[in-house]
N, C-alpha and C positions, 0 to 999 in steps of 0.2 A: 504496500500499499503508501510507503513512505516513496519509494522509486519511483511511485507512480504521478505523486506530490510534487515531487523536485523537477520532475520531467512540464506535470503541465504544467509549471512554475516557469520555463525557459530556458532552467537547465539543460546543459550539455551532458549527454554521457560518459564524454572524456572528463569533462573537467568533475567530475564525483565518482568514488571508494564506496566501499561497501566494506565491514568487517564483519568477520565471525567466524568462534571456534573452531568452525569443521574444516579443520584439513581438507576433505576434501573435496568442500568445495569456494577452496580459496583455486585461480586462476581458470572460475566459471565467469559467465556473466549475468547479471539480474537487471533484465530488458536495458543490456546494452549496457547496464555498468561493472563494472569491473571488482571482483569479488580479490582485493590481496591479505587476507592476512589477521589473522586474529585480534581480537574487541582491545586489546591491551597493546596494538601497535597507534589507535590511537592519543597523542600525544598535548597540551597547553602544545598553543602556534600555529600547528598543522590546517591548511588551513581556511573556513571562513568559518568554519560553527561543526556541532556533531543535534541528530536529532537521535534517542534509540528504537529502534524499529523491532521493539519484539512487543509484544501484547501480554507472554505470563508479567504481569505487575511485581511482582516476589522482588521480580528480575528488571528486570527495567528499575524498580529501587535501588535495589545494591550497583547493579553498574553504576548511577546516576552519583551514589557516594563514592566510586571508589576512585572513577573519571577522571578529569581535571583539564577541561575543555573548558570553551565557550556554545554550554548554549540556546540554540533558536530554534525560535518558533514558527512553524507552519503551515500557514492556508490555505486551500486548493482553492482554486479559482473556479471555479463552482462548488460551492461551500458559500454561504452567507452569514459571517460575523455584524453585530450589530455595532457599531462606534464606541457606543457606552462598557459594551463587553472586553470583561481582563483575562489577559491567556500567560500563560506563567512561562515561564524557558523550557523548550524540550517538549512541548506538547504540538500536537499534532492535532486539524482536521478536517478530513477525506470530503472526499468529492459526495454533493446533493445538502449535506449537514448543513442544519440554521441551527444557530446559538438566537437568540433573543436580546433584547436590550436588559442591561444591568446583570446578567449574570455572569460572575466568580468563575474561572476554574482554574484549579491549579499550577505546577509544575508538574512537568512526563506524564501528563492525560490524554489519551487517547479520544475523541471524538468520532467514529465511525462514518465509515457511507452515511448517508442517509439518516443521521441520527436529527430529531430537535431536543432541539433544547430550548426548553420556553422563558420568561422574564424571569431575573431574580433569582435563579439558583444558584448554588455554590457549589462547585463540583473539588474535592479536594485531589490535593496531589493524588499520579502514579493510580485515579484510575482507567479504567476501562469501559465506556459506552457503547456497547460493539452494533452496526448496522441496523436501520432503521427500531434503533429504538426510541420511545418517542414522554421528555420527561417532560411535565405540565408545570407551570409558573410556583416557583417556590419552593421545591424541590434540592433536600440537603444528598450532595450524596460523599458524605466519609473517606477514607485515605483509602488506596488498595483494591477499592472494591468494584467490581469484574458487570454489569447489570444485560445480561447476556440478549440477544437476536433478537427483535422485537420486544421486545420487554416493554411495557406501561407505566408509568409509577406518576399519579395522581397528582392530583398540588400540595404544597402544604409538608412533603412526606418526608422524614428523613429519614434515610436509608445503611445504616452503620457500618465502622468502618471493618474493611478488610472477611465482606459479605459475598454472596455470592446471587446474585439476581438471574433464575433459570427462564433457556429464553421463553418467548410467548407466553409469561409469567403478566398480571394484574398486581401489584404493589398500590395497597388502600388500605394501607395501618404502617405506621415506626416501624424500622428492622432493625433489631439488636446485630452489636458486632460479632462478628466471625462466626453465620449461618448462614448456612448452603436453602434459599427456596424458594416452591417453585409454587403451579400454579395458579389457576384463578376464581375468587382469589387467590397471590401469592404466600403460602406456612409455610417455616422454616420446619424442614427434614429433622426426620428426630435424630437425634445423636448415633446410633446406631448405623445409619443407614449411610 
């Protein structure tokens, strides 16, 4: 997804590079962009900035803490982000996403393809809002949470830190930290599942 955003922003594949710890990918290309080595090859002062293109929120958090680089924010040209929105460094807004007035999105968050974040939402650091998610106005999503494909959250709800909301779920009540919630309406799974 991030390679596509960079290319849509007019970046030449020759000006970009990708890093991956999987050595079998070194020397290959993704959308014409060279995969040139391990992540620890990224160092301060190399290039114009970096963004972490890993969907796993905890891995993104670990890498962000350990890499000393300039983090950039990417907004796909076919996304709409109101000028009043606050976006943290390292955050990516994908094609077709809509982020409405006075929303605040933290660092290293992903607002994926076609997601809608309505007015006055607060999205903390390392959150992943999956494709097709709808967050109504005033929703709060705490650090590290994953809101799954096509899920919906009604207005004013708080979704706790490091919680997982299942694909297609509809959240109508606040969710605590660290649970997996599924269904319509969304309910936390019992701990033994």
